[in-house]
C-alpha positions as CSV (number, residue, x, y, z in Angstrom):
1,I,27.0,25.7,18.1
2,I,26.8,26.2,21.9
3,F,28.1,23.7,24.4
4,V,26.6,23.9,27.9
5,G,28.5,22.1,30.7
6,E,31.3,19.7,30.1
7,V,32.8,19.7,26.6
8,P,32.7,16.3,25.0
9,S,36.1,14.5,25.1
10,E,35.2,10.9,24.3
11,P,34.2,9.6,20.9
12,T,30.6,8.5,20.4
13,F,31.2,5.4,18.3
14,F,33.5,2.4,18.7
15,G,36.7,2.8,16.7
16,E,36.3,6.5,16.3
17,N,39.5,8.6,16.8
18,S,39.8,11.0,19.7
19,I,37.7,14.1,19.4
20,I,39.8,16.3,21.7
21,E,41.6,17.9,18.7
22,Q,38.3,18.5,16.9
23,M,36.9,20.2,20.0
24,A,40.0,22.4,20.3
25,N,39.5,23.4,16.7
26,L,35.9,24.3,17.3
27,K,36.9,26.7,20.0
28,T,38.6,28.8,17.4
29,Y,35.4,29.7,15.6
30,K,33.5,32.8,16.6
31,N,30.1,31.2,16.1
32,V,30.8,28.4,18.6
33,G,30.3,29.2,22.3
34,F,31.0,27.4,25.6
35,C,29.5,28.0,29.0
36,D,29.7,26.2,32.3
37,G,26.0,25.9,33.0
38,L,22.5,27.0,32.0
39,E,22.6,30.0,34.3
40,N,25.4,31.5,32.1
41,L,23.6,30.8,28.8
42,P,21.7,34.1,28.5
43,S,24.9,36.2,28.9
44,L,26.7,33.9,26.3
45,L,23.8,34.3,23.8
46,K,23.9,38.1,24.3
47,E,27.7,38.1,23.9
48,M,27.4,36.1,20.7
49,S,24.7,38.6,19.4
50,I,22.0,35.9,19.4
51,T,18.7,37.5,20.1
52,P,15.1,36.4,19.6
53,Y,13.1,37.8,16.7
54,V,10.3,38.5,19.1
55,S,10.6,39.5,22.7
56,Y,8.0,40.6,25.2
57,D,8.3,43.5,27.7
58,K,7.3,41.0,30.4
59,P,6.4,37.3,30.5
60,Q,3.2,36.5,28.6
61,K,1.0,33.5,28.0
62,V,1.0,34.4,24.3
63,L,2.4,32.2,21.7
64,N,4.1,33.5,18.6
65,V,5.4,32.1,15.3
66,Y,7.9,34.2,13.2
67,R,8.4,33.9,9.4
68,K,10.6,36.1,7.2
69,T,10.7,36.8,3.5
70,E,13.0,39.3,1.7
71,S,10.5,42.1,2.0
72,K,8.3,41.2,4.9
73,D,8.4,39.7,8.4
74,Y,5.3,38.0,9.7
75,V,4.5,37.3,13.3
76,Y,1.5,35.3,14.4
77,F,0.3,35.9,18.0
78,Y,-2.1,33.7,19.9
79,N,-3.5,34.1,23.4
80,Y,-4.0,30.4,24.2
81,A,-6.8,30.7,26.6
82,D,-9.0,27.9,25.3
83,A,-10.4,26.5,28.5
84,D,-11.5,23.2,26.9
85,T,-7.9,22.5,25.6
86,Y,-6.1,24.2,28.5
87,P,-8.3,23.8,31.6
88,E,-5.7,25.5,33.8
89,L,-6.4,28.7,31.8
90,A,-10.2,28.7,32.3
91,G,-10.0,32.1,34.0
92,A,-7.8,33.7,31.3
93,E,-8.5,37.4,30.4
94,K,-7.7,39.8,27.7
95,V,-4.0,40.8,27.7
96,T,-2.3,44.0,26.6
97,F,1.4,43.8,26.1
98,K,4.4,45.4,24.4
99,V,6.5,43.4,22.1
100,W,9.8,44.0,20.3
101,I,10.0,42.6,16.8
102,N,13.3,42.4,14.9
103,G,13.3,44.3,11.6
104,R,12.6,47.7,10.2
105,G,9.6,48.8,8.2
106,T,6.0,49.6,8.6
107,P,4.0,47.3,10.9
108,Y,0.5,46.3,9.9
109,L,-2.0,44.4,12.0
110,L,-3.9,41.7,10.1
111,D,-7.0,40.4,11.7
112,P,-7.3,36.7,10.5
113,W,-11.1,36.7,11.3
114,T,-12.1,39.8,9.4
115,A,-9.3,40.1,6.9
116,G,-8.9,43.7,8.1
117,V,-5.6,45.5,7.8
118,K,-4.5,48.5,9.9
119,T,-1.3,50.3,10.3
120,L,0.1,49.6,13.8
121,K,1.5,52.5,15.9
122,V,5.2,52.2,16.5
123,L,6.0,53.0,20.2
124,S,9.8,52.9,19.8
125,Q,12.3,52.0,17.1
126,D,16.0,51.5,16.9
127,S,18.4,50.3,14.2
128,D,17.1,46.7,14.0
129,K,13.8,46.4,15.9
130,I,10.5,48.0,16.6
131,L,8.3,48.1,19.7
132,V,4.5,47.8,19.3
133,E,1.6,47.2,21.7
134,L,-1.0,44.5,21.2
135,E,-4.2,43.5,22.9
136,L,-5.6,40.0,22.6
137,A,-8.7,38.5,24.0
138,P,-8.6,34.9,25.4
139,N,-8.3,32.5,22.5
140,D,-7.7,35.3,20.0
141,S,-5.0,35.8,17.4
142,V,-3.5,38.4,15.2
143,I,-0.8,38.7,12.6
144,I,1.7,41.5,12.4
145,V,3.4,42.1,9.1
146,V,6.5,44.3,9.2
147,D,6.7,45.5,5.6
148,K,10.0,46.8,4.2
149,E,8.4,48.0,1.0
150,P,7.0,51.6,1.2
151,D,4.2,51.1,-1.4
152,S,3.0,47.6,-0.9
153,M,-0.5,46.1,-1.0
154,F,-0.6,46.4,2.8
155,S,-0.1,50.2,2.6
156,A,-2.9,50.4,0.1
157,L,-5.3,48.3,2.2
158,A,-4.5,50.2,5.3
159,E,-4.7,53.6,3.6
160,K,-8.3,54.3,4.6
161,S,-7.8,53.2,8.2
162,K,-6.2,55.3,10.8
163,V,-3.1,54.2,12.8
164,L,-4.2,51.6,15.3
165,D,-3.3,52.3,18.9
166,V,-4.7,49.5,21.1
167,R,-4.8,51.8,24.1
168,N,-7.3,54.0,22.4
169,S,-9.2,51.5,20.2
């Protein structure tokens, strides 16, 4: 729980007891944070070790959806450049970007249009995340699977393909 701005001090419902004691009790928990304003929220999130599952190297007009299972992390990326739906993006172009994904394992690129699977080149890796590079045409999408199992169906499907490096594809 994170409180931004003034901490509540008045009960919400008629006849409810004072909440000042409950708020003081909340302050003792390490998973409860308080900050004065939105400008301090990013530093509070970092201090509380709350990080996004997916983070871009720079701002992108690319949407993502993250799902996690015990053995795999799935990230769907979509370059939302559909000029009919989003007229302000009529001049959108292909984007190439780097993205950090939480997790460890082998990243595979799944093409939802062709059902192709390729091993994705890891640019950097630390204890809990990997850095990969993607290239998406306007209105295009891909799925990255970070597979924690060494001998999965994805490794078998990608076995015949080389490691995909979008800069040289």
